[in-house]
Steps between C-alpha positions, in 0.01 A plus 500: 500500500245775458625852421331788679492850360375792706479874447707726724198579719387138523847399613505787751173382656614137505831593666313688771275199560798260498677720754210503744428226750134609514229556242481864392222733387538714188552804726782323687662393172483857365648632825792259483648652185540870419344586166232230516146631522214298640318523164803356320529221756130415463536482120807277527338278763195452276724370221708281735180358653363414155827324415494320838842634609345653812194412703268668746588357837296703742309813583599774741393847599678789332376789708125448505466298179569137426799422277611175343844364585722332243781244494714375215415155366809481279803433723791738454737205451290366213503840330876534543556149369299588188750775417787262429541176307595170666850532353543850644360379833764225511772763450356708785482196729855397409624850576309503830651165603848622412463805724311337788609443858492157662177592683329597174623183331375287792156663474495446125607137538222441756248654261618277213469188719149607601398552136638160402294336778187684381554378144517132598 
């Protein structure tokens, strides 16, 4: 499993993108978090684009000028999974199962059956 390491600002920008259903411009990203300037966002986006963690997914008008829109390429779940080892993940899953309701367990069981069918 690949480990991902981001700066505080990179992670801030990624979290904003993960939390949005739509692609966002640098101005929209900066406006979503107090303390983030558009210049900082543009610098961070340039680095994330070069590393292929985000992509340009459209163009929109920002006032009277055109602005690129961005989406995250790296899924949030993949990033979170990279933070813990398989052994730690098993402990988390075991704890989740122990504290789950019947509905949650049924959903989890259905997902496991689906995954087993996909792997055949």
